[in-house]
C-alpha positions, 0 to 999 in steps of 0.5 A: 509425478508421472514419467511424462511429467518429469520428461516435460519438466526436463525439456523446459530446463532449470528454473528458480524452482527446478534444479537438475543434478547428476549426483551429490557426494557431500551432505554440505552441498545438499544442505546449501541447495536446501537452504537456497530453496527454503529462503526463496520460493521452494522447489525440487531437485531432480537427481540423476539428470545431467544438468549440462545436457538434460540427459536422464542418466538415472541412479543405481540402487546403491546411489539411491541409498547413499544420497538418501542418507546424505539428504537426511543428514543435510536436512537435520544437521546441515540446515538451521533451523532444520527443514523437512524435504519430501524425497521420492523416486520415479522411473523414467524409461527404465532409469530411476530419478530421485526427486527432493522437494522443499517448501518455502521456509517460514523461519527465514533466514536458513543458514548452514553450519558456517552461518552462510545464507543462500537464496535462489537466483534464477537456476543458480543459488547465491550467497547473501552478503547484503545487510538489507537483504538479510533483514528482509529475510528476517522480516519475512519470518516475523523475527524482525520488525522494521517499524519498531527499529529506533531512528538514531539521533531522534527523541520525543522532541521530534514528535508532534505533541498535537498528534500525540495528544489527539491519539491519546484522546481518541484511544484512551479519552485522556490528554497526553498530560493526564496519562498517570505516567510520564509521557516518555514511558507511555510512548515506550510502552507503545513502541513509539519510543525505544528504551533509550528514548529514541523514536522508532521508525513507526513512531516517527512516521506516524507522529513526527513533526518532519519525519523526512528529515531523518527518513527522506525516501519515505514520502510520496512522489506524485506526477500528473503526466501528459499521455500514457507513458512514464517516459514522457518529458513533460507533465502537467503537475508534480509534487513531493509530499512530506509529513507523517502518515496522516498527511501523506494520506490526505495530500496524496488522495487530494492530489489524485482527486484533483487530477480526475474528472467529475460527472454530474450523473443526474445529480443536482446543480450544486453537487460536486459530481461523481468522481470518475474513479470511486474515492473509496477505491482510491482511499483504500488502496492508498491507505494500504500502500502507506500501511503495508509498504516495505520500510526496508526499501528506501523508496517513495510511494509513487502516484502516477496519473496518466490520460488512461489510468492512475497507478499507485506503486508501493515499495515492497512486493507482497509477503511470500505467503500471499498472492494477488488472488489471496488479497482479493479474497480478504487474506491479509498479512501485517508486514508492519505491525506497529504501523498497522496498530496505530492506523487502526486506532485513528484512521479508517484502516481496520487491518482485517483485509477488507479494504481490498474487497471494498475497493473492488466492490466500488471499482471491479476493474482495478488491476493488482500487479505483484512485481517480485523482481522489482520488489514493488506492488503496483495497483492500476485504476483505469480512467473511464471518462478522460476521452470525453473530457480531457481534450476540453480541459487542455484547450482551457475552454469553458469547462462546464459547457463543453463537458456538458456537451460531451455528456450529452453526446454519450447519453443523448440528453443534451437538451434535457440536461440544459433544461435541468441545469437552467431550471436549477440555475435560473435564479439565485433563490433556487440555488439557495433552495438546493443548498438549503436541502443539503446543509439545512437553512440558517436555522437548521444545520446537518449533523456533520456541519454541526460537528465541523462547526464545533471543532472550529469553535474549539480551535479557530486556527484548525486546518482542513487536515486536522478537521478531517482527522478529528471528524473521521471524514476524508479531507475532500469531504470536509472541503465540500462541507466547509464550502457549503457553510461558507456559501450559506454565510455561516463561516468565513476564512480570515487571512491566508490558508496558512496562518489564518483562522475561521470565524463563525457567524452563528452560535454553535 
């Protein structure tokens, strides 16, 4: 660091990473400053500068020697665990300044000889007394894993045995009744239950029947607004989504997709159209939000749909070792190791840091905002076609015709699109041919349709969510295939969505 750089720093004043001190007389005082920096983002102490006026006063040779001794003692004996600051002296306009620099620690929380913990708060330091903040410091170092903590008053009876059985069949090829050991012992080995038989947070959130009864804040709140401001007093739709992680993912993704537009984009008449925001991008980001959220912050994941954007907001900023640029490069940190392990076995999540890369590949305009002050992570998707379609939807007019006109204005092919649609939609026979191309004729069924039919045959009471989980497809994809099978007369739904069952009209 040059004299000019020091002067420039002094001109800008103290910050959360820069501190000025005229002198230190006690090792304890230095230790507390080192602790605050180590528990926060690290930083530098400039000694020999008046912290009230910013005047560079400088230190004598003896003062340099005395303070150096105090620093060595403070770092080794006064901070637990010990830290290793960098100490250097620089001359500025004939006056000597000592610079003590310490990095963010990896063994938080750091304490003094009294067991006190300090963090930086702006240019000052603050003693930590809040239990949740202390746990956050432990979690950052990996010494505390929130998703392995037991939820008081729970037991194996709070877990969904269908989900447990499905998990063991997927991972071990065995049913939960055929594990070679008692079920509760197997669940304890997987940290789904603790040694006292209580469900862990991760176990409850992944396998729980109704996890929000014990953890009401750990759900999804989804709102579809009019306009582009969260301060609006009216909204198109709002829902609170409860349930275990798989259901939160399925229903959360379904909500977002239901608020977006689809464009035919030169596809055939029977196509569901191209989603204005790629589903793979939405899927990866929502999945990351569920897996990597902070369980130490009692807040829901928020899905906010505006006219010009979609926001997915997850409680908990990035781990201190990561930046937005890091995650764009595929660097990852598993904040919730139990949850990450469970999701990697049964969901599309792999825990390799590749999800963000896939999302960006499908939608390069995604914005990531690490909001440390609010302890949350915000992802923004910019909508690409609302200007063309939303006005028509709000008026409640004929959607297909007016959307077709808007598309025609953009691509200058109104007549050609009309002719193409007319050709495809002219007779029922031609529509049948298009359906036949996608799912095969009555005698020929695609692999994915056969897979879904097999699952339905095994369990006629199964739900779309269960079919998605069993097949590994997105719920929206399963819905498309089921609609096609119904149109082809191969299956039909008897009774309501809840409580009804599937009837297959062909042999599987």
